[in-house]
C-alpha positions in Angstrom: -14.9 -3.6 12.5 -11.9 -6.0 12.8 -9.5 -5.4 15.7 -6.6 -3.2 15.1 -3.1 -4.7 15.2 -1.1 -4.0 18.3 2.2 -2.3 17.7 5.3 -3.0 19.7 9.0 -2.2 19.6 11.9 -0.9 21.8 11.3 1.6 24.5 13.5 3.7 26.8 12.1 5.1 30.1 13.8 7.9 32.1 16.6 7.0 34.4 16.3 6.5 38.1 12.7 5.5 37.9 11.5 9.1 37.2 7.8 9.3 36.1 7.9 10.3 32.4 6.7 13.8 31.8 6.6 13.4 28.1 5.8 10.6 25.6 8.0 10.7 22.4 6.8 8.2 19.7 9.3 7.5 17.0 7.8 6.5 13.6 10.4 4.8 11.4 10.4 4.8 7.6 9.5 2.3 4.9 11.4 -1.0 5.2 12.9 -0.2 8.6 12.0 -1.1 12.2 11.8 0.3 15.7 15.4 -0.4 16.4 16.5 2.2 13.8 15.1 5.4 15.3 15.6 4.3 18.9 19.3 5.1 18.2 18.3 8.7 18.3 17.2 8.6 21.9 20.7 9.4 23.5 20.7 12.6 21.5 17.0 13.4 22.2 17.5 12.9 25.9 19.7 16.0 25.8 16.6 18.0 25.2 14.1 15.8 27.0 15.6 13.8 29.7 12.4 13.0 31.5 10.5 11.6 28.5 9.7 8.0 27.7 10.7 7.1 24.1 8.9 4.4 22.3 9.8 3.2 18.7 7.2 0.8 17.5 7.6 -1.5 14.5 5.0 -0.4 11.8 2.1 -2.8 11.5 3.0 -4.6 8.2 6.0 -6.8 7.3 7.9 -5.1 4.4 8.6 -7.8 1.9 12.2 -7.9 0.6 13.4 -5.9 3.5 15.1 -8.2 6.2 13.4 -7.5 9.5 11.7 -4.5 7.9 8.2 -3.2 8.4 6.0 -0.6 6.7 3.2 1.6 7.7 1.7 0.9 4.3 2.8 -0.4 0.9 4.7 2.2 -1.3 5.9 1.6 -4.8 5.7 5.2 -6.0 5.2 8.5 -4.1 2.1 9.4 -5.8 -0.5 11.4 -3.9 -3.2 8.6 -4.4 -1.0 5.8 -3.1 0.2 7.9 0.0 -3.4 8.9 0.8 -4.8 5.3 0.6 -2.0 4.0 2.7 -2.0 6.7 5.3 -5.8 6.5 5.8 -5.5 2.8 6.3 -2.6 2.8 8.8 -3.8 6.0 10.7 -6.2 4.2 13.1 -3.4 1.8 14.1 -1.1 4.6 15.2 -3.9 6.6 16.8 -4.9 3.5 18.8 -1.2 2.9 19.9 -0.9 6.6 21.0 -4.1 6.3 23.1 -2.7 3.2 24.7 0.7 4.7 25.5 -0.6 7.9 26.9 -2.9 5.9 29.2 0.0 3.7 30.2 1.9 6.6 31.5 -0.9 8.8 32.7 -0.1 11.5 30.2 -2.4 13.5 27.8 -2.1 14.8 24.2 -0.3 17.9 25.3 2.6 15.6 26.5 2.9 13.8 23.2 5.7 14.4 20.8 5.8 12.6 17.4 9.1 12.1 15.7 8.9 10.7 12.1 11.3 9.7 9.4 10.2 9.5 5.7 7.0 7.3 5.7 6.9 7.8 9.5 6.7 11.6 8.9 3.8 11.1 6.7 2.1 9.2 9.5 3.1 11.7 12.2 1.7 14.6 10.3 -1.5 13.0 9.4 -2.3 11.5 12.8 -0.7 14.4 14.9 -3.0 17.0 13.3 -6.0 15.0 13.9 -5.7 14.2 17.6 -8.7 15.4 19.8 -6.7 18.2 21.2 -3.3 19.9 20.7 -0.3 17.6 21.0 3.1 18.9 22.1 5.2 18.9 18.9 5.9 17.2 15.6 9.4 16.6 14.1 9.4 15.4 10.6 12.6 14.1 8.9 12.9 13.4 5.2 9.1 13.2 4.6 6.1 14.4 2.9 2.5 15.2 3.6 -0.6 13.3 2.7 -3.4 15.7 1.7 -7.0 14.5 1.4 -9.5 16.9 0.0 -10.6 19.6 2.5 -7.8 18.3 4.8 -7.7 21.7 6.6 -11.2 21.1 7.9 -9.9 17.8 9.6 -7.4 19.6 11.8 -8.1 19.4 15.5 -4.6 19.8 16.8 -2.1 22.5 16.0 1.2 21.7 17.5 4.5 23.5 16.6 6.2 21.5 13.7 9.6 21.4 12.3 10.4 19.8 9.0 14.0 18.7 8.3 15.3 17.4 5.0 18.5 16.8 3.0 18.8 18.7 -0.1 20.3 15.7 -2.0 17.5 13.3 -0.9 17.1 10.8 -3.8 14.1 8.9 -2.2 11.8 11.6 -1.1 12.9 14.8 -2.9 13.2 17.9 -0.8 10.4 19.6 -2.9 8.0 17.5 -0.8 9.2 19.2 2.4 8.8 22.7 0.8 5.2 21.7 -0.2 4.4 20.4 3.2 5.8 23.5 4.8 3.8 25.8 2.7 0.6 23.8 3.3 1.0 23.8 7.0 1.8 27.5 7.0 -1.2 28.3 4.9 -3.3 26.3 7.4 -2.2 28.6 10.2 0.2 26.2 11.9 3.5 27.3 13.5 6.1 25.5 11.3 9.7 25.8 10.8 12.0 24.1 8.2 15.6 23.1 7.9 17.5 22.0 4.8 20.7 20.1 5.4 23.2 20.6 2.6 24.8 17.5 1.0 22.6 15.1 3.0 20.7 12.3 1.1 17.8 10.3 2.6 19.1 10.4 6.2 19.5 12.6 9.2 22.6 14.8 9.1 24.2 16.4 12.1 22.7 19.9 11.3 19.2 18.4 11.0 19.6 16.5 14.2 20.8 19.7 16.1 17.8 21.6 14.7 15.5 19.0 16.1 17.2 19.2 19.5 16.9 22.9 19.6 13.2 22.7 18.7 12.6 20.0 21.4 14.5 22.0 24.0 12.1 24.9 23.7 9.4 22.7 25.4 
């Protein structure tokens, strides 16, 4: 098997040299990069001040997007395309998570995944298949990739919150409703929030929902 690509991107460690108690990995969307979601950190630190935040660039350059990356190529939102791409990229993210947890001496229970759009697809897929329960998953403006018999593959059941704008013209909010129902049916603790008037982005109400959810830790 060929070696997996190594991910890298911006990181912010706790202030005053405090040893991180949590690892928050931010998974950006299609055509974006790690610098995008790292901008959420000053907000997220209100809920988790002693976490280390890492926002890796996805493994593939996204052609046509200046300084943009992708977890996988995406021309439609078809289930087949999402599944093929997610399965290809999952080992890369999984490997990165292993390395980052080891780097900080943390374990799965200390891991929080925060995804946006395609990054939410990756966070849900990988987060539910870690070897033991991770801390939490926050999914903004995303969807779920559902292989056949996917419920049999679940080895991690963290609390999850799904957040979406009702005016999203890239990933329609229906994808969030479907993901919510599927996760609920699989016995996961899942919450949802719809931001009125918000397109394919994170609105203030959605961000506050995420902060409240993380502050419960």
